[in-house]
C-alpha positions in Angstrom: 0.0 0.0 0.0 2.8 2.4 0.9 4.5 1.8 -2.5 1.1 2.5 -4.2 0.8 5.8 -2.4 4.4 6.8 -3.3 3.8 5.8 -6.9 0.7 7.9 -7.1 2.5 10.9 -5.5 5.3 10.6 -8.0 2.7 10.5 -10.8 1.0 13.6 -9.5 4.3 15.5 -9.1 5.3 14.6 -12.7 1.9 15.7 -14.0 2.2 19.0 -12.2 5.6 19.6 -13.7 4.3 18.9 -17.2 1.3 21.2 -16.7 3.7 23.9 -15.3 5.9 23.6 -18.4 2.9 23.9 -20.8 1.4 27.0 -19.2 4.2 29.5 -19.7 3.0 33.0 -20.2 4.1 34.6 -23.5 6.8 36.6 -21.6 8.1 33.5 -19.9 8.2 31.7 -23.2 10.3 34.5 -24.8 12.6 34.5 -21.8 13.2 30.7 -22.3 14.1 31.5 -26.0 16.6 34.1 -24.9 18.2 31.8 -22.4 19.2 29.6 -25.3 21.7 32.4 -26.3 24.2 31.3 -23.6 27.7 31.3 -25.1 30.1 33.8 -26.7 29.6 35.7 -29.9 31.8 38.0 -32.1 30.2 41.1 -33.5 30.5 41.1 -37.3 32.4 44.1 -38.5 33.7 45.2 -35.1 37.2 44.4 -34.1 37.8 43.1 -30.6 34.2 43.1 -29.6 32.6 40.1 -28.0 29.2 39.5 -26.4 28.7 36.8 -23.8 25.4 35.5 -22.5 25.3 33.5 -19.3 22.7 32.6 -16.7 23.0 33.4 -13.1 20.8 33.4 -9.9 19.6 29.8 -10.5 18.8 30.6 -14.1 16.5 33.4 -13.3 18.7 36.1 -14.9 20.3 36.2 -18.3 23.4 38.5 -18.4 24.5 39.9 -21.7 28.0 41.3 -21.4 29.7 43.4 -24.1 33.5 43.5 -24.1 34.8 46.2 -26.3 38.3 47.8 -27.1 39.9 49.9 -24.4 38.5 47.8 -21.6 35.0 49.1 -22.2 32.3 46.9 -20.9 28.5 47.1 -20.9 25.9 44.7 -19.5 22.2 44.0 -19.8 20.3 41.9 -17.2 17.2 40.1 -18.4 14.7 38.7 -15.9 11.0 38.3 -15.1 9.3 40.9 -13.1 6.0 39.4 -12.2 4.3 38.7 -15.6 6.7 41.1 -17.5 10.0 40.3 -19.1 12.4 43.3 -18.4 16.0 44.1 -19.2 18.1 46.8 -17.5 21.0 48.0 -19.6 24.1 49.3 -17.9 25.5 51.6 -20.5 29.1 52.9 -20.9 27.4 56.3 -21.3 26.7 56.0 -17.6 22.9 55.7 -17.7 20.7 52.7 -17.1 17.5 52.3 -19.2 15.1 49.6 -18.2 13.3 48.0 -21.1 10.2 45.8 -21.2 9.4 43.1 -23.8 6.7 44.2 -26.2 4.2 41.4 -27.0 3.5 41.2 -30.7 1.5 38.9 -33.0 4.8 37.6 -34.5 7.4 35.8 -32.4 10.1 37.6 -34.5 11.7 39.9 -33.6 11.8 39.8 -29.8 11.4 43.5 -29.1 12.1 45.6 -26.0 11.2 49.3 -25.4 12.3 51.6 -22.7 10.0 52.1 -19.7 12.3 54.1 -17.5 15.9 55.4 -17.4 18.2 56.2 -14.5 21.0 58.7 -14.4 20.0 60.7 -17.5 19.5 64.4 -16.9 17.1 64.8 -19.9 15.4 62.5 -22.4 16.9 64.8 -25.1 20.3 63.4 -24.3 21.4 60.4 -26.3 20.2 57.1 -24.8 19.3 53.6 -25.8 15.5 53.5 -26.0 15.0 49.9 -27.2 16.5 46.9 -28.9 15.3 43.7 -30.6 16.6 40.3 -31.3 16.1 37.9 -34.2 17.4 34.4 -33.5 18.5 32.8 -36.7 18.5 29.0 -37.2 22.2 29.1 -37.9 22.7 30.5 -34.3 23.4 34.0 -35.6 21.7 36.8 -33.6 20.5 39.9 -35.4 20.3 42.7 -32.9 18.8 46.1 -33.7 19.5 48.9 -31.3 17.5 52.1 -31.1 19.2 55.3 -29.9 17.2 58.4 -29.2 18.5 62.0 -29.2 16.4 65.1 -29.1 13.3 63.2 -30.1 15.0 61.5 -33.2 15.6 57.7 -33.3 18.6 56.1 -35.0 18.5 52.3 -35.5 21.7 50.3 -35.9 21.9 46.6 -36.7 24.6 44.3 -35.4 25.1 40.7 -36.3 26.4 38.4 -33.5 28.2 35.3 -34.7 28.6 32.4 -32.3 32.1 31.4 -31.4 33.0 27.7 -30.9 32.9 26.7 -27.3 36.3 26.7 -25.6 37.8 23.6 -24.2 38.0 25.1 -20.8 35.0 24.5 -18.6 33.0 27.6 -17.9 32.4 28.8 -14.4 28.9 28.3 -12.9 27.2 31.3 -11.4 24.0 29.6 -10.5 24.6 28.7 -6.9 
């Protein structure tokens, strides 16, 4: 009898896990797609610029780190905030816009628009006001970035090319 109860409990637990996986909100499903970016990328056309994606905080945060010439570094942290997928960008220009995923009818591109910004004296000053991602089947990432200045928007497109994994084991930051 005890074994039957344990078997039933195991079945219920497994069923609950399957239901939980099937009932992702649209924002959670997009976050799961972005998590697949983990790894290192070179930016096509930019010398000595790499982008690394890694998970941290028990896979609840995706960190995007840009390493650029002259030891410049920028970072974006993607995570769920209740039912919303948000991203805070820590810019080398010393401001921090927070973006929110925009739900659209099409799964492509994955688009974020600014909902707030810190450490910016005026919205007329240059700042990142949004970005989008297209995840290609060949693992390339097409990233559009929107910069705003004095009410005008300028869109730039960057292509991120995956680099082969290194033979060294990567450190885990998920403890």
